[in-house]
PDBQT receptor file of N, H, CA, C and O in Angstrom, charges set to zero:
ATOM      1  N   UNK A   1       0.824  -1.184   0.000  1.00  0.00    +0.000 N 
ATOM      2  CA  UNK A   1       0.000   0.000   0.000  1.00  0.00    +0.000 C 
ATOM      3  C   UNK A   1       0.875   1.256   0.000  1.00  0.00    +0.000 C 
ATOM      4  O   UNK A   1       0.524   2.255  -0.629  1.00  0.00    +0.000 OA
ATOM      5  N   UNK A   2       1.991   1.212   0.690  1.00  0.00    +0.000 N 
ATOM      6  H   UNK A   2       2.276   0.401   1.200  1.00  0.00    +0.000 HD
ATOM      7  CA  UNK A   2       2.879   2.370   0.718  1.00  0.00    +0.000 C 
ATOM      8  C   UNK A   2       3.417   2.670  -0.670  1.00  0.00    +0.000 C 
ATOM      9  O   UNK A   2       3.566   3.834  -1.041  1.00  0.00    +0.000 OA
ATOM     10  N   UNK A   3       3.713   1.618  -1.448  1.00  0.00    +0.000 N 
ATOM     11  H   UNK A   3       3.592   0.673  -1.146  1.00  0.00    +0.000 HD
ATOM     12  CA  UNK A   3       4.218   1.854  -2.801  1.00  0.00    +0.000 C 
ATOM     13  C   UNK A   3       3.160   2.517  -3.677  1.00  0.00    +0.000 C 
ATOM     14  O   UNK A   3       3.492   3.339  -4.531  1.00  0.00    +0.000 OA
ATOM     15  N   UNK A   4       1.883   2.168  -3.472  1.00  0.00    +0.000 N 
ATOM     16  H   UNK A   4       1.613   1.500  -2.779  1.00  0.00    +0.000 HD
ATOM     17  CA  UNK A   4       0.801   2.809  -4.212  1.00  0.00    +0.000 C 
ATOM     18  C   UNK A   4       0.742   4.290  -3.859  1.00  0.00    +0.000 C 
ATOM     19  O   UNK A   4       0.587   5.138  -4.738  1.00  0.00    +0.000 OA
ATOM     20  N   UNK A   5       0.865   4.597  -2.578  1.00  0.00    +0.000 N 
ATOM     21  H   UNK A   5       0.991   3.909  -1.864  1.00  0.00    +0.000 HD
ATOM     22  CA  UNK A   5       0.830   5.989  -2.141  1.00  0.00    +0.000 C 
ATOM     23  C   UNK A   5       1.980   6.777  -2.765  1.00  0.00    +0.000 C 
ATOM     24  O   UNK A   5       1.772   7.884  -3.263  1.00  0.00    +0.000 OA
ATOM     25  N   UNK A   6       3.178   6.220  -2.742  1.00  0.00    +0.000 N 
ATOM     26  H   UNK A   6       3.346   5.321  -2.338  1.00  0.00    +0.000 HD
ATOM     27  CA  UNK A   6       4.332   6.915  -3.321  1.00  0.00    +0.000 C 
ATOM     28  C   UNK A   6       4.162   7.115  -4.822  1.00  0.00    +0.000 C 
ATOM     29  O   UNK A   6       4.481   8.178  -5.354  1.00  0.00    +0.000 OA
ATOM     30  N   UNK A   7       3.661   6.091  -5.498  1.00  0.00    +0.000 N 
ATOM     31  H   UNK A   7       3.402   5.227  -5.066  1.00  0.00    +0.000 HD
ATOM     32  CA  UNK A   7       3.462   6.200  -6.946  1.00  0.00    +0.000 C 
ATOM     33  C   UNK A   7       2.441   7.277  -7.277  1.00  0.00    +0.000 C 
ATOM     34  O   UNK A   7       2.633   8.057  -8.210  1.00  0.00    +0.000 OA
ATOM     35  N   UNK A   8       1.349   7.320  -6.509  1.00  0.00    +0.000 N 
ATOM     36  H   UNK A   8       1.192   6.687  -5.751  1.00  0.00    +0.000 HD
ATOM     37  CA  UNK A   8       0.328   8.329  -6.753  1.00  0.00    +0.000 C 
ATOM     38  C   UNK A   8       0.851   9.730  -6.473  1.00  0.00    +0.000 C 
ATOM     39  O   UNK A   8       0.579  10.665  -7.225  1.00  0.00    +0.000 OA
ATOM     40  N   UNK A   9       1.603   9.869  -5.388  1.00  0.00    +0.000 N 
ATOM     41  H   UNK A   9       1.825   9.110  -4.777  1.00  0.00    +0.000 HD
ATOM     42  CA  UNK A   9       2.138  11.183  -5.061  1.00  0.00    +0.000 C 
ATOM     43  C   UNK A   9       3.095  11.672  -6.136  1.00  0.00    +0.000 C 
ATOM     44  O   UNK A   9       3.086  12.853  -6.484  1.00  0.00    +0.000 OA
ATOM     45  N   UNK A  10       3.919  10.777  -6.667  1.00  0.00    +0.000 N 
ATOM     46  H   UNK A  10       3.927   9.817  -6.384  1.00  0.00    +0.000 HD
ATOM     47  CA  UNK A  10       4.832  11.175  -7.736  1.00  0.00    +0.000 C 
ATOM     48  C   UNK A  10       4.070  11.535  -9.006  1.00  0.00    +0.000 C 
ATOM     49  O   UNK A  10       4.412  12.497  -9.694  1.00  0.00    +0.000 OA
ATOM     50  N   UNK A  11       3.038  10.757  -9.308  1.00  0.00    +0.000 N 
ATOM     51  H   UNK A  11       2.760   9.976  -8.749  1.00  0.00    +0.000 HD
ATOM     52  CA  UNK A  11       2.271  10.985 -10.532  1.00  0.00    +0.000 C 
ATOM     53  C   UNK A  11       1.510  12.305 -10.484  1.00  0.00    +0.000 C 
ATOM     54  O   UNK A  11       1.237  12.907 -11.522  1.00  0.00    +0.000 OA
ATOM     55  N   UNK A  12       1.173  12.746  -9.296  1.00  0.00    +0.000 N 
ATOM     56  H   UNK A  12       1.395  12.256  -8.453  1.00  0.00    +0.000 HD
ATOM     57  CA  UNK A  12       0.348  13.939  -9.169  1.00  0.00    +0.000 C 
ATOM     58  C   UNK A  12       1.129  15.144  -8.679  1.00  0.00    +0.000 C 
ATOM     59  O   UNK A  12       0.532  16.120  -8.224  1.00  0.00    +0.000 OA
ATOM     60  N   UNK A  13       2.453  15.095  -8.763  1.00  0.00    +0.000 N 
ATOM     61  H   UNK A  13       2.938  14.302  -9.132  1.00  0.00    +0.000 HD
ATOM     62  CA  UNK A  13       3.243  16.255  -8.352  1.00  0.00    +0.000 C 
ATOM     63  C   UNK A  13       2.942  17.421  -9.286  1.00  0.00    +0.000 C 
ATOM     64  O   UNK A  13       2.856  17.240 -10.500  1.00  0.00    +0.000 OA
ATOM     65  N   UNK A  14       2.779  18.621  -8.721  1.00  0.00    +0.000 N 
ATOM     66  H   UNK A  14       2.849  18.768  -7.734  1.00  0.00    +0.000 HD
ATOM     67  CA  UNK A  14       2.522  19.773  -9.591  1.00  0.00    +0.000 C 
ATOM     68  C   UNK A  14       3.711  20.047 -10.496  1.00  0.00    +0.000 C 
ATOM     69  O   UNK A  14       4.860  19.833 -10.111  1.00  0.00    +0.000 OA
ATOM     70  N   UNK A  15       3.431  20.511 -11.676  1.00  0.00    +0.000 N 
ATOM     71  H   UNK A  15       2.497  20.685 -11.989  1.00  0.00    +0.000 HD
ATOM     72  CA  UNK A  15       4.479  20.860 -12.621  1.00  0.00    +0.000 C 
ATOM     73  C   UNK A  15       4.917  22.290 -12.318  1.00  0.00    +0.000 C 
ATOM     74  O   UNK A  15       4.094  23.205 -12.352  1.00  0.00    +0.000 OA
ATOM     75  N   UNK A  16       6.181  22.493 -12.027  1.00  0.00    +0.000 N 
ATOM     76  H   UNK A  16       6.849  21.750 -11.999  1.00  0.00    +0.000 HD
ATOM     77  CA  UNK A  16       6.672  23.821 -11.702  1.00  0.00    +0.000 C 
ATOM     78  C   UNK A  16       6.658  24.051 -10.202  1.00  0.00    +0.000 C 
ATOM     79  O   UNK A  16       6.529  23.108  -9.422  1.00  0.00    +0.000 OA
ATOM     80  N   UNK A  17       6.790  25.299  -9.805  1.00  0.00    +0.000 N 
ATOM     81  H   UNK A  17       6.895  26.065 -10.439  1.00  0.00    +0.000 HD
ATOM     82  CA  UNK A  17       6.900  25.645  -8.389  1.00  0.00    +0.000 C 
ATOM     83  C   UNK A  17       5.592  26.194  -7.849  1.00  0.00    +0.000 C 
ATOM     84  O   UNK A  17       5.591  27.169  -7.097  1.00  0.00    +0.000 OA
ATOM     85  N   UNK A  18       4.481  25.581  -8.223  1.00  0.00    +0.000 N 
ATOM     86  H   UNK A  18       4.481  24.789  -8.834  1.00  0.00    +0.000 HD
ATOM     87  CA  UNK A  18       3.176  26.052  -7.770  1.00  0.00    +0.000 C 
ATOM     88  C   UNK A  18       2.992  25.767  -6.290  1.00  0.00    +0.000 C 
ATOM     89  O   UNK A  18       3.439  24.738  -5.784  1.00  0.00    +0.000 OA
ATOM     90  N   UNK A  19       2.335  26.683  -5.606  1.00  0.00    +0.000 N 
ATOM     91  H   UNK A  19       1.972  27.519  -6.017  1.00  0.00    +0.000 HD
ATOM     92  CA  UNK A  19       2.053  26.523  -4.185  1.00  0.00    +0.000 C 
ATOM     93  C   UNK A  19       0.600  26.902  -3.957  1.00  0.00    +0.000 C 
ATOM     94  O   UNK A  19       0.128  27.906  -4.491  1.00  0.00    +0.000 OA
ATOM     95  N   UNK A  20      -0.114  26.103  -3.165  1.00  0.00    +0.000 N 
ATOM     96  H   UNK A  20       0.270  25.288  -2.731  1.00  0.00    +0.000 HD
ATOM     97  CA  UNK A  20      -1.534  26.351  -2.930  1.00  0.00    +0.000 C 
ATOM     98  C   UNK A  20      -1.746  27.725  -2.301  1.00  0.00    +0.000 C 
ATOM     99  O   UNK A  20      -2.717  28.408  -2.628  1.00  0.00    +0.000 OA
ATOM    100  N   UNK A  21      -0.858  28.135  -1.410  1.00  0.00    +0.000 N 
ATOM    101  H   UNK A  21      -0.069  27.580  -1.144  1.00  0.00    +0.000 HD
ATOM    102  CA  UNK A  21      -1.016  29.399  -0.704  1.00  0.00    +0.000 C 
ATOM    103  C   UNK A  21      -0.029  30.442  -1.227  1.00  0.00    +0.000 C 
ATOM    104  O   UNK A  21       0.755  31.006  -0.464  1.00  0.00    +0.000 OA
ATOM    105  N   UNK A  22      -0.075  30.682  -2.501  1.00  0.00    +0.000 N 
ATOM    106  H   UNK A  22      -0.712  30.223  -3.121  1.00  0.00    +0.000 HD
ATOM    107  CA  UNK A  22       0.844  31.620  -3.134  1.00  0.00    +0.000 C 
ATOM    108  C   UNK A  22       0.471  33.058  -2.759  1.00  0.00    +0.000 C 
ATOM    109  O   UNK A  22      -0.692  33.450  -2.855  1.00  0.00    +0.000 OA
ATOM    110  N   UNK A  23       1.453  33.825  -2.340  1.00  0.00    +0.000 N 
ATOM    111  H   UNK A  23       2.398  33.507  -2.262  1.00  0.00    +0.000 HD
ATOM    112  CA  UNK A  23       1.248  35.251  -2.077  1.00  0.00    +0.000 C 
ATOM    113  C   UNK A  23       1.207  35.968  -3.411  1.00  0.00    +0.000 C 
ATOM    114  O   UNK A  23       2.084  35.784  -4.256  1.00  0.00    +0.000 OA
ATOM    115  N   UNK A  24       0.185  36.785  -3.594  1.00  0.00    +0.000 N 
ATOM    116  H   UNK A  24      -0.527  36.934  -2.908  1.00  0.00    +0.000 HD
ATOM    117  CA  UNK A  24       0.023  37.495  -4.859  1.00  0.00    +0.000 C 
ATOM    118  C   UNK A  24       0.377  38.966  -4.641  1.00  0.00    +0.000 C 
ATOM    119  O   UNK A  24      -0.425  39.709  -4.076  1.00  0.00    +0.000 OA
ATOM    120  N   UNK A  25       1.558  39.398  -5.076  1.00  0.00    +0.000 N 
ATOM    121  H   UNK A  25       2.209  38.794  -5.535  1.00  0.00    +0.000 HD
ATOM    122  CA  UNK A  25       1.946  40.790  -4.880  1.00  0.00    +0.000 C 
ATOM    123  C   UNK A  25       1.116  41.725  -5.749  1.00  0.00    +0.000 C 
ATOM    124  O   UNK A  25       0.533  41.315  -6.753  1.00  0.00    +0.000 OA
ATOM    125  N   UNK A  26       1.074  42.978  -5.345  1.00  0.00    +0.000 N 
ATOM    126  H   UNK A  26       1.547  43.311  -4.529  1.00  0.00    +0.000 HD
ATOM    127  CA  UNK A  26       0.373  43.980  -6.139  1.00  0.00    +0.000 C 
ATOM    128  C   UNK A  26       1.051  44.118  -7.493  1.00  0.00    +0.000 C 
ATOM    129  O   UNK A  26       2.265  43.956  -7.616  1.00  0.00    +0.000 OA
ATOM    130  N   UNK A  27       0.256  44.417  -8.497  1.00  0.00    +0.000 N 
ATOM    131  H   UNK A  27      -0.730  44.549  -8.397  1.00  0.00    +0.000 HD
ATOM    132  CA  UNK A  27       0.809  44.663  -9.812  1.00  0.00    +0.000 C 
ATOM    133  C   UNK A  27       0.685  43.485 -10.765  1.00  0.00    +0.000 C 
ATOM    134  O   UNK A  27       0.899  43.644 -11.967  1.00  0.00    +0.000 OA
ATOM    135  N   UNK A  28       0.342  42.297 -10.253  1.00  0.00    +0.000 N 
ATOM    136  H   UNK A  28       0.168  42.167  -9.277  1.00  0.00    +0.000 HD
ATOM    137  CA  UNK A  28       0.161  41.174 -11.168  1.00  0.00    +0.000 C 
ATOM    138  C   UNK A  28      -1.166  41.341 -11.902  1.00  0.00    +0.000 C 
ATOM    139  O   UNK A  28      -2.135  41.868 -11.356  1.00  0.00    +0.000 OA
ATOM    140  N   UNK A  29      -1.188  40.897 -13.103  1.00  0.00    +0.000 N 
ATOM    141  H   UNK A  29      -0.401  40.468 -13.547  1.00  0.00    +0.000 HD
ATOM    142  CA  UNK A  29      -2.409  41.015 -13.888  1.00  0.00    +0.000 C 
ATOM    143  C   UNK A  29      -3.491  40.103 -13.321  1.00  0.00    +0.000 C 
ATOM    144  O   UNK A  29      -3.209  39.153 -12.591  1.00  0.00    +0.000 OA
ATOM    145  N   UNK A  30      -4.715  40.410 -13.670  1.00  0.00    +0.000 N 
ATOM    146  H   UNK A  30      -4.944  41.182 -14.263  1.00  0.00    +0.000 HD
ATOM    147  CA  UNK A  30      -5.845  39.597 -13.226  1.00  0.00    +0.000 C 
ATOM    148  C   UNK A  30      -5.685  38.170 -13.731  1.00  0.00    +0.000 C 
ATOM    149  O   UNK A  30      -5.992  37.218 -13.014  1.00  0.00    +0.000 OA
ATOM    150  N   UNK A  31      -5.204  38.018 -14.965  1.00  0.00    +0.000 N 
ATOM    151  H   UNK A  31      -4.955  38.791 -15.548  1.00  0.00    +0.000 HD
ATOM    152  CA  UNK A  31      -5.013  36.678 -15.521  1.00  0.00    +0.000 C 
ATOM    153  C   UNK A  31      -3.986  35.891 -14.723  1.00  0.00    +0.000 C 
ATOM    154  O   UNK A  31      -4.165  34.691 -14.512  1.00  0.00    +0.000 OA
ATOM    155  N   UNK A  32      -2.926  36.528 -14.280  1.00  0.00    +0.000 N 
ATOM    156  H   UNK A  32      -2.780  37.503 -14.451  1.00  0.00    +0.000 HD
ATOM    157  CA  UNK A  32      -1.897  35.843 -13.505  1.00  0.00    +0.000 C 
ATOM    158  C   UNK A  32      -2.457  35.396 -12.162  1.00  0.00    +0.000 C 
ATOM    159  O   UNK A  32      -2.191  34.277 -11.723  1.00  0.00    +0.000 OA
ATOM    160  N   UNK A  33      -3.234  36.263 -11.500  1.00  0.00    +0.000 N 
ATOM    161  H   UNK A  33      -3.450  37.172 -11.857  1.00  0.00    +0.000 HD
ATOM    162  CA  UNK A  33      -3.835  35.895 -10.214  1.00  0.00    +0.000 C 
ATOM    163  C   UNK A  33      -4.809  34.750 -10.391  1.00  0.00    +0.000 C 
ATOM    164  O   UNK A  33      -4.855  33.837  -9.568  1.00  0.00    +0.000 OA
ATOM    165  N   UNK A  34      -5.593  34.793 -11.464  1.00  0.00    +0.000 N 
ATOM    166  H   UNK A  34      -5.556  35.535 -12.133  1.00  0.00    +0.000 HD
ATOM    167  CA  UNK A  34      -6.540  33.715 -11.743  1.00  0.00    +0.000 C 
ATOM    168  C   UNK A  34      -5.792  32.411 -11.987  1.00  0.00    +0.000 C 
ATOM    169  O   UNK A  34      -6.187  31.364 -11.475  1.00  0.00    +0.000 OA
ATOM    170  N   UNK A  35      -4.731  32.467 -12.755  1.00  0.00    +0.000 N 
ATOM    171  H   UNK A  35      -4.411  33.317 -13.172  1.00  0.00    +0.000 HD
ATOM    172  CA  UNK A  35      -3.929  31.277 -13.027  1.00  0.00    +0.000 C 
ATOM    173  C   UNK A  35      -3.379  30.683 -11.732  1.00  0.00    +0.000 C 
ATOM    174  O   UNK A  35      -3.430  29.469 -11.533  1.00  0.00    +0.000 OA
ATOM    175  N   UNK A  36      -2.860  31.526 -10.862  1.00  0.00    +0.000 N 
ATOM    176  H   UNK A  36      -2.819  32.512 -11.023  1.00  0.00    +0.000 HD
ATOM    177  CA  UNK A  36      -2.311  31.032  -9.603  1.00  0.00    +0.000 C 
ATOM    178  C   UNK A  36      -3.404  30.428  -8.726  1.00  0.00    +0.000 C 
ATOM    179  O   UNK A  36      -3.183  29.414  -8.064  1.00  0.00    +0.000 OA
ATOM    180  N   UNK A  37      -4.587  31.053  -8.721  1.00  0.00    +0.000 N 
ATOM    181  H   UNK A  37      -4.766  31.877  -9.259  1.00  0.00    +0.000 HD
ATOM    182  CA  UNK A  37      -5.693  30.491  -7.940  1.00  0.00    +0.000 C 
ATOM    183  C   UNK A  37      -6.107  29.124  -8.504  1.00  0.00    +0.000 C 
ATOM    184  O   UNK A  37      -6.337  28.179  -7.749  1.00  0.00    +0.000 OA
ATOM    185  N   UNK A  38      -6.197  29.031  -9.819  1.00  0.00    +0.000 N 
ATOM    186  H   UNK A  38      -6.010  29.799 -10.432  1.00  0.00    +0.000 HD
ATOM    187  CA  UNK A  38      -6.568  27.756 -10.443  1.00  0.00    +0.000 C 
ATOM    188  C   UNK A  38      -5.520  26.679 -10.194  1.00  0.00    +0.000 C 
ATOM    189  O   UNK A  38      -5.864  25.516  -9.984  1.00  0.00    +0.000 OA
ATOM    190  N   UNK A  39      -4.240  27.057 -10.215  1.00  0.00    +0.000 N 
ATOM    191  H   UNK A  39      -3.960  28.002 -10.385  1.00  0.00    +0.000 HD
ATOM    192  CA  UNK A  39      -3.185  26.088  -9.917  1.00  0.00    +0.000 C 
ATOM    193  C   UNK A  39      -3.321  25.576  -8.484  1.00  0.00    +0.000 C 
ATOM    194  O   UNK A  39      -3.116  24.389  -8.228  1.00  0.00    +0.000 OA
ATOM    195  N   UNK A  40      -3.663  26.454  -7.557  1.00  0.00    +0.000 N 
ATOM    196  H   UNK A  40      -3.829  27.418  -7.765  1.00  0.00    +0.000 HD
ATOM    197  CA  UNK A  40      -3.862  26.048  -6.175  1.00  0.00    +0.000 C 
ATOM    198  C   UNK A  40      -5.047  25.102  -6.035  1.00  0.00    +0.000 C 
ATOM    199  O   UNK A  40      -4.964  24.091  -5.339  1.00  0.00    +0.000 OA
ATOM    200  N   UNK A  41      -6.150  25.435  -6.700  1.00  0.00    +0.000 N 
ATOM    201  H   UNK A  41      -6.217  26.257  -7.266  1.00  0.00    +0.000 HD
ATOM    202  CA  UNK A  41      -7.321  24.561  -6.660  1.00  0.00    +0.000 C 
ATOM    203  C   UNK A  41      -7.011  23.218  -7.309  1.00  0.00    +0.000 C 
ATOM    204  O   UNK A  41      -7.464  22.177  -6.833  1.00  0.00    +0.000 OA
ATOM    205  N   UNK A  42      -6.248  23.238  -8.383  1.00  0.00    +0.000 N 
ATOM    206  H   UNK A  42      -5.880  24.084  -8.769  1.00  0.00    +0.000 HD
ATOM    207  CA  UNK A  42      -5.853  22.009  -9.063  1.00  0.00    +0.000 C 
ATOM    208  C   UNK A  42      -5.021  21.127  -8.131  1.00  0.00    +0.000 C 
ATOM    209  O   UNK A  42      -5.213  19.912  -8.094  1.00  0.00    +0.000 OA
ATOM    210  N   UNK A  43      -4.104  21.728  -7.385  1.00  0.00    +0.000 N 
ATOM    211  H   UNK A  43      -3.948  22.716  -7.415  1.00  0.00    +0.000 HD
ATOM    212  CA  UNK A  43      -3.285  20.965  -6.431  1.00  0.00    +0.000 C 
ATOM    213  C   UNK A  43      -4.164  20.334  -5.357  1.00  0.00    +0.000 C 
ATOM    214  O   UNK A  43      -3.942  19.186  -4.971  1.00  0.00    +0.000 OA
ATOM    215  N   UNK A  44      -5.148  21.065  -4.877  1.00  0.00    +0.000 N 
ATOM    216  H   UNK A  44      -5.328  21.998  -5.190  1.00  0.00    +0.000 HD
ATOM    217  CA  UNK A  44      -6.053  20.510  -3.869  1.00  0.00    +0.000 C 
ATOM    218  C   UNK A  44      -6.848  19.341  -4.437  1.00  0.00    +0.000 C 
ATOM    219  O   UNK A  44      -7.043  18.334  -3.756  1.00  0.00    +0.000 OA
ATOM    220  N   UNK A  45      -7.307  19.466  -5.672  1.00  0.00    +0.000 N 
ATOM    221  H   UNK A  45      -7.149  20.284  -6.225  1.00  0.00    +0.000 HD
ATOM    222  CA  UNK A  45      -8.054  18.378  -6.302  1.00  0.00    +0.000 C 
ATOM    223  C   UNK A  45      -7.174  17.144  -6.505  1.00  0.00    +0.000 C 
ATOM    224  O   UNK A  45      -7.625  16.017  -6.300  1.00  0.00    +0.000 OA
ATOM    225  N   UNK A  46      -5.916  17.356  -6.908  1.00  0.00    +0.000 N 
ATOM    226  H   UNK A  46      -5.549  18.271  -7.074  1.00  0.00    +0.000 HD
ATOM    227  CA  UNK A  46      -5.001  16.217  -7.059  1.00  0.00    +0.000 C 
ATOM    228  C   UNK A  46      -4.810  15.505  -5.724  1.00  0.00    +0.000 C 
ATOM    229  O   UNK A  46      -4.786  14.275  -5.674  1.00  0.00    +0.000 OA
ATOM    230  N   UNK A  47      -4.675  16.273  -4.642  1.00  0.00    +0.000 N 
ATOM    231  H   UNK A  47      -4.695  17.272  -4.682  1.00  0.00    +0.000 HD
ATOM    232  CA  UNK A  47      -4.533  15.660  -3.321  1.00  0.00    +0.000 C 
ATOM    233  C   UNK A  47      -5.775  14.866  -2.948  1.00  0.00    +0.000 C 
ATOM    234  O   UNK A  47      -5.672  13.800  -2.341  1.00  0.00    +0.000 OA
ATOM    235  N   UNK A  48      -6.946  15.376  -3.305  1.00  0.00    +0.000 N 
ATOM    236  H   UNK A  48      -7.030  16.242  -3.797  1.00  0.00    +0.000 HD
ATOM    237  CA  UNK A  48      -8.188  14.653  -3.032  1.00  0.00    +0.000 C 
ATOM    238  C   UNK A  48      -8.229  13.330  -3.795  1.00  0.00    +0.000 C 
ATOM    239  O   UNK A  48      -8.682  12.314  -3.268  1.00  0.00    +0.000 OA
ATOM    240  N   UNK A  49      -7.756  13.352  -5.033  1.00  0.00    +0.000 N 
ATOM    241  H   UNK A  49      -7.388  14.177  -5.462  1.00  0.00    +0.000 HD
ATOM    242  CA  UNK A  49      -7.723  12.120  -5.839  1.00  0.00    +0.000 C 
ATOM    243  C   UNK A  49      -6.806  11.091  -5.183  1.00  0.00    +0.000 C 
ATOM    244  O   UNK A  49      -7.145   9.910  -5.112  1.00  0.00    +0.000 OA
ATOM    245  N   UNK A  50      -5.653  11.537  -4.708  1.00  0.00    +0.000 N 
ATOM    246  H   UNK A  50      -5.378  12.497  -4.766  1.00  0.00    +0.000 HD
ATOM    247  CA  UNK A  50      -4.723  10.627  -4.033  1.00  0.00    +0.000 C 
ATOM    248  C   UNK A  50      -5.391  10.034  -2.801  1.00  0.00    +0.000 C 
ATOM    249  O   UNK A  50      -5.310   8.827  -2.575  1.00  0.00    +0.000 OA
ATOM    250  N   UNK A  51      -6.049  10.867  -2.002  1.00  0.00    +0.000 N 
ATOM    251  H   UNK A  51      -6.115  11.848  -2.185  1.00  0.00    +0.000 HD
ATOM    252  CA  UNK A  51      -6.735  10.377  -0.808  1.00  0.00    +0.000 C 
ATOM    253  C   UNK A  51      -7.808   9.355  -1.165  1.00  0.00    +0.000 C 
ATOM    254  O   UNK A  51      -7.930   8.321  -0.508  1.00  0.00    +0.000 OA
ATOM    255  N   UNK A  52      -8.583   9.643  -2.203  1.00  0.00    +0.000 N 
ATOM    256  H   UNK A  52      -8.484  10.482  -2.737  1.00  0.00    +0.000 HD
ATOM    257  CA  UNK A  52      -9.627   8.704  -2.620  1.00  0.00    +0.000 C 
ATOM    258  C   UNK A  52      -9.042   7.382  -3.109  1.00  0.00    +0.000 C 
ATOM    259  O   UNK A  52      -9.568   6.313  -2.798  1.00  0.00    +0.000 OA
ATOM    260  N   UNK A  53      -7.960   7.455  -3.869  1.00  0.00    +0.000 N 
ATOM    261  H   UNK A  53      -7.533   8.323  -4.122  1.00  0.00    +0.000 HD
ATOM    262  CA  UNK A  53      -7.323   6.229  -4.347  1.00  0.00    +0.000 C 
ATOM    263  C   UNK A  53      -6.811   5.387  -3.177  1.00  0.00    +0.000 C 
ATOM    264  O   UNK A  53      -6.918   4.161  -3.197  1.00  0.00    +0.000 OA
ATOM    265  N   UNK A  54      -6.263   6.036  -2.175  1.00  0.00    +0.000 N 
ATOM    266  H   UNK A  54      -6.175   7.032  -2.158  1.00  0.00    +0.000 HD
ATOM    267  CA  UNK A  54      -5.781   5.305  -1.007  1.00  0.00    +0.000 C 
ATOM    268  C   UNK A  54      -6.936   4.683  -0.237  1.00  0.00    +0.000 C 
ATOM    269  O   UNK A  54      -6.814   3.567   0.267  1.00  0.00    +0.000 OA
ATOM    270  N   UNK A  55      -8.053   5.392  -0.141  1.00  0.00    +0.000 N 
ATOM    271  H   UNK A  55      -8.153   6.299  -0.550  1.00  0.00    +0.000 HD
ATOM    272  CA  UNK A  55      -9.228   4.837   0.532  1.00  0.00    +0.000 C 
ATOM    273  C   UNK A  55      -9.778   3.633  -0.234  1.00  0.00    +0.000 C 
ATOM    274  O   UNK A  55     -10.153   2.625   0.366  1.00  0.00    +0.000 OA
ATOM    275  N   UNK A  56      -9.823   3.746  -1.559  1.00  0.00    +0.000 N 
ATOM    276  H   UNK A  56      -9.519   4.565  -2.046  1.00  0.00    +0.000 HD
ATOM    277  CA  UNK A  56     -10.288   2.624  -2.385  1.00  0.00    +0.000 C 
ATOM    278  C   UNK A  56      -9.381   1.417  -2.195  1.00  0.00    +0.000 C 
ATOM    279  O   UNK A  56      -9.859   0.293  -2.038  1.00  0.00    +0.000 OA
ATOM    280  N   UNK A  57      -8.072   1.649  -2.210  1.00  0.00    +0.000 N 
ATOM    281  H   UNK A  57      -7.683   2.562  -2.338  1.00  0.00    +0.000 HD
ATOM    282  CA  UNK A  57      -7.127   0.549  -2.027  1.00  0.00    +0.000 C 
ATOM    283  C   UNK A  57      -7.299  -0.089  -0.654  1.00  0.00    +0.000 C 
ATOM    284  O   UNK A  57      -7.246  -1.313  -0.536  1.00  0.00    +0.000 OA
ATOM    285  N   UNK A  58      -7.503   0.715   0.381  1.00  0.00    +0.000 N 
ATOM    286  H   UNK A  58      -7.546   1.709   0.285  1.00  0.00    +0.000 HD
ATOM    287  CA  UNK A  58      -7.701   0.188   1.729  1.00  0.00    +0.000 C 
ATOM    288  C   UNK A  58      -8.978  -0.650   1.794  1.00  0.00    +0.000 C 
ATOM    289  O   UNK A  58      -8.994  -1.702   2.433  1.00  0.00    +0.000 OA
ATOM    290  N   UNK A  59     -10.040  -0.198   1.143  1.00  0.00    +0.000 N 
ATOM    291  H   UNK A  59     -10.028   0.656   0.623  1.00  0.00    +0.000 HD
ATOM    292  CA  UNK A  59     -11.289  -0.971   1.127  1.00  0.00    +0.000 C 
ATOM    293  C   UNK A  59     -11.100  -2.300   0.390  1.00  0.00    +0.000 C 
ATOM    294  O   UNK A  59     -11.600  -3.336   0.826  1.00  0.00    +0.000 OA
ATOM    295  N   UNK A  60     -10.374  -2.258  -0.731  1.00  0.00    +0.000 N 
ATOM    296  H   UNK A  60      -9.969  -1.415  -1.086  1.00  0.00    +0.000 HD
ATOM    297  CA  UNK A  60     -10.112  -3.500  -1.470  1.00  0.00    +0.000 C 
ATOM    298  C   UNK A  60      -9.273  -4.465  -0.625  1.00  0.00    +0.000 C 
ATOM    299  O   UNK A  60      -9.530  -5.668  -0.599  1.00  0.00    +0.000 OA
ATOM    300  N   UNK A  61      -8.278  -3.922   0.055  1.00  0.00    +0.000 N 
ATOM    301  H   UNK A  61      -8.069  -2.944   0.034  1.00  0.00    +0.000 HD
ATOM    302  CA  UNK A  61      -7.423  -4.777   0.896  1.00  0.00    +0.000 C 
ATOM    303  C   UNK A  61      -8.206  -5.387   2.046  1.00  0.00    +0.000 C 
ATOM    304  O   UNK A  61      -7.963  -6.540   2.402  1.00  0.00    +0.000 OA
ATOM    305  N   UNK A  62      -9.139  -4.651   2.637  1.00  0.00    +0.000 N 
ATOM    306  H   UNK A  62      -9.336  -3.714   2.348  1.00  0.00    +0.000 HD
ATOM    307  CA  UNK A  62      -9.902  -5.166   3.775  1.00  0.00    +0.000 C 
ATOM    308  C   UNK A  62     -10.956  -6.173   3.339  1.00  0.00    +0.000 C 
ATOM    309  O   UNK A  62     -11.416  -6.972   4.155  1.00  0.00    +0.000 OA
ATOM    310  N   UNK A  63     -11.352  -6.151   2.055  1.00  0.00    +0.000 N 
ATOM    311  H   UNK A  63     -10.979  -5.503   1.392  1.00  0.00    +0.000 HD
ATOM    312  CA  UNK A  63     -12.361  -7.078   1.546  1.00  0.00    +0.000 C 
ATOM    313  C   UNK A  63     -11.757  -8.440   1.208  1.00  0.00    +0.000 C 
ATOM    314  O   UNK A  63     -12.495  -9.396   0.969  1.00  0.00    +0.000 OA
ATOM    315  N   UNK A  64     -10.447  -8.543   1.183  1.00  0.00    +0.000 N 
ATOM    316  H   UNK A  64      -9.847  -7.766   1.376  1.00  0.00    +0.000 HD
ATOM    317  CA  UNK A  64      -9.806  -9.827   0.813  1.00  0.00    +0.000 C 
ATOM    318  C   UNK A  64      -9.801 -10.794   1.937  1.00  0.00    +0.000 C 
ATOM    319  O   UNK A  64      -9.303 -11.910   1.790  1.00  0.00    +0.000 OA
TER     320      UNK A  64
C-alpha cells in the first residue's frame, strides 16, 4: 500500500513551483492571479484524488 501511495504522489506532483497558498503581490495582472488560484485549486483536487485512491485501495485490501 505504501508503494501505491508513493506512486500516486509522484504521478500527481505539480508541474513547476506552484504553491496552494501563493502570495500574490500587487501589480500582477488579473489573468496571472486567476492562473495562480486555479493552480492552487488544481493541487487541492489532485490531493483529493490521491486520498480517494488510497481509501479505495484500503477498502479492497480489507475485503480480501
